[in-house]
N, C-alpha and C positions, 0 to 999 in steps of 0.2 A: 547637436545630439543626433545620433544615428536612429533611424526609424526601425520599428519592428516589422520585419518582412513576413507577410502572410500569404499562404496558398489556400485557396478555397476549393473544396472538393465536394461536389454534389451533382446528381444527375439531372436536376431541375435548373435550367438556365435562369428562370425568373428568380429563384431563391439566391443563386450566386450573384445575380445583379443587385438584389436587395442588400445582401451583406456587403458587397463592394461599395455601394452607395453609402451605407451606414458607416463603414470604416473610413471612408474618404473625408468625413467630417472631423477626424481626429488627427492632429498634426504628427503624432508619434507613431502612427500606423500606416503601412503601405502594402497594398495588395499587389504582389509581384506575379501572380498567375492564377489560373483556374484549371480544374480538371473535372471531367464528367463521369469518371469511373475509377475503380481502384488501380487498374493497370496504368492509366494515364497519370494518376496521382503519384505513383512510384517514379515514373519517368520524369515528371515535372519536379518532384522533390530532389532527384539526383541532379537535374539540370540547373535548377534555380537555387537550391540549398536555402529554403526559407527558414525563418526562425520558428514560426508556428504554422501548423497545418490544421485547418478546420475541416474535419472529416465526417462526412455522412456515413451511415452504417449500411443501409439497404441501397445497393447500386448494382447495375448489370455488369457482366464480365468478371468482375472481382469485387467482393464486398469490402466495406471500410475496415472491418476487423483484420482481414488478411493483409490489406494494404498497410494498416497501422503496424502490424508485426514486421513487415518487410522494411518499411521506412525507418522504424525505430532500430531495427537490426543493422541497417546500412549506416545510419548516423544518429546515435543517441542524443546528439546536440539539437536535433530537430524535434521540437515539442509538438505532439499531436493532441488535439482536443476533439473528442468524439461528440458529434451532434446527432441526436436521434429523436424521432417523433414518437418512439415507443418508450413507455414507462416500465417495460418489463425488466425485471431484475437481471435476467439472463443476458440481455443486450448490454446493459450498463456494466455489469461485472466483467463480461467478456471483453469489453472495450478496455477496461483497466488492465486486465491480464495480458492484453495484446501489446501493452507498452504505452498506452495513452497517459498523458499527464493531467488531463482534465476531462470531464464528462458533463455534458449539458443536454437537457431536453430542448427541442427546437422552439418550445413555447416561452423560452426565457426572454426577459426584457433586454433591450439594446445595451443598457449600461452593464448588465451582468455578463454579456458576451465580451464586451470590451475589457471588463475587469478580469475575466478568465484569460484573455490573451496576454494581458500585462503580467498577471501573476505567474502563469506557466513560463513565460519568457524569462522571468527573473529567477527561475529555477525551482519554484515551489509548485505544488499540485493544487488544482482547483476543482472542487466538487460542488455542484449545485446542491442546496439543502435537501431537495427531494432525492437526489442521488446519494448523498451522504447518509440519509436515513436508511436507504436500502442496503448500503454497504455495512452499516452498523448492525442492522438486523441479521444480515447474512453471517457476519462474524459471530454474533451471539448464538446463532443456531449451530454453528460448526465448531466453535471453540471447544477444545477438549478440557474435560475436568482435570484440574491440577490436584494430584494426590496429596500435595502439601497442605491443601485446605482441609484435608481429613485428619491431620495430626492435631492432637491436643496441645494445649499450651506447654505442658510438661514435656511432651514428646519433642516439641520444637526446641525447647531448651537443651535437651539431651542431644538432639541432632547437632546443634551448634557446638556443644562442648566436645562431643566425640570428634567432630571434624577439626576442631582446634588442636586435637592430639591429647586431650585429657584422658587419664586412666579411669577405670570404673571406680576406684577408690577416691580419686580426686573429685569426680562428679558427685559421688555419694556425699562426701564431706561438704562440697560447695552447696548442695541442695538440701542437705539435712535429711537424707533418706538412706535406706539400706542398699548395699551392693546388689542384693537380689532384686530390689525394685528397679534399680538402674538397668540391670540386665533384662528385666521384663519389658521396660519401656524401649530399650534399644532393639529388642527383638520385634516389638510392634512397629517401630519406625521402619525397620528394614522390610518387613512384610508389606506394610502399606505403600512404601515407595518402590517395592520390587527391586530392592538393592541387596546384594549378596555378600559384600565385603566392605571393609573400611575404606579402601581406595576409591571404590565407586561412590561411597557416601561422601567422601571429601570432594570429589568432582561435582557431585550434585549440589553440595553446599556452596561451592564456588559459583556455579551457574545461577543459583538462586540469590547470590549476593550476601549470603549469611556470613561468609568469611572472605578475606582478601588474601592474595598471594603477593608478597613483596618481590619486586623485580630489581 
């Protein structure tokens, strides 16, 4: 079985030595190189083509976030794991936006670091629980309100039926209501969704998965 090739990037030699020693005890992992700053990391990544890069954030000459962006841009197959001593959300989220496939605080336990290397190498992402918590909180803070949530049950029924191509008379008969009531609900739906014609409404229903299009 081929080993997972790892590049360690950190401006502290003692930390690099510690990680190298740790990984040496695992038969499926191999440290192929080290770098002390972002620029050197880019050069080593191009030269050695590692499977996984363990990337510090705060380094001289070029920080780990910029190095991650360039390494990921050069070769998306190289998986970068951000290691940071800062628990600030800005650092962690910036690392993910830079193209990192994993993000860990430096205080993680040895087995967590090894697990992160193996998981990212397999093609999945790895977030330490403390990082995942921050990501979820950030998502919940920024997620936009879906106007669909503001529709009543009846309005959702009419939205689906209109998108399916039903006429106002057919909808009225199916739901046991008057055509005037159908028109009123239909107007409310379009106002709440900021949709101005039936074509846009159909497209919206498809995006929401309310109807399907046969191909």
